N, C-alpha and C positions, 0 to 999 in steps of 0.2 A: 838752279842751274843758270850759269851765265851764257850769254850769246856765244862766246868763243867755244863753249863746250857743245853747243847745239848746231852751230853753223857748219855745214859740210860743203861738199862740192859735187860736181857731176862731171863725168868724163864720157864723151861720146866716142864710141869705138865702131869702126867699120870692120866687120868680120863675116866670114862665110856662114858660121854657125855658132851655137852657144859655146862649144868647146874652145874654139879659137878666141871668142870674146873673153872667156875666163882666163885663158893664157895671157892675153894682152893686158887685162885688168890687173893681174897679179904683178905685172911689171910697172904698173902706174904708181904715182906717189902716194895714193891713199892706202895702198896695201901695207905700208909701214906702220900705220896707225890703228889698225883694227880690221874688222870684217867689211866686206864689200858685197853689195847686192848687185847682180847683173841681170838685166831683163831687156826684152825687145823694146826699142824706142817707139813711141807713138807719134803719129803725124800731128800737125797743128790742130786738126779737128778732133783729135783724141778718138778716132774711130778705128784705125787699123795700124798694125805695126809696119814700119818701113823695112822692107827686106834688106838684110845685111847690116842694119844699124842697131846698136845695143847701147843702153845707158847703164853706167856703173855708178852706183850711189853708195856712200858709206852707210852701213846698216844702222848705225846709231841715229841717223837723221830720221829714218822711218819710225824708230822707237820713240823719238822725241815728239814727233807729230801725233802718234797714237796716245801719248800720255796727256796731251793738251785737249783731247776731245772728250 
């Protein structure tokens, strides 16, 4: 697999809840190219989610990381 096939992006979304975050993510540029994973964004210390912030990642990035381990 080449880098261009593995390299994805991340979209930071500010939303009240998961439903709103999903709605916004579906309108993003990554939605045209495949599945998107939406989850609560973590703070710099990776200890807790920041309220109202969500990270949308292309699902194939997560799969690529898993295959390298």
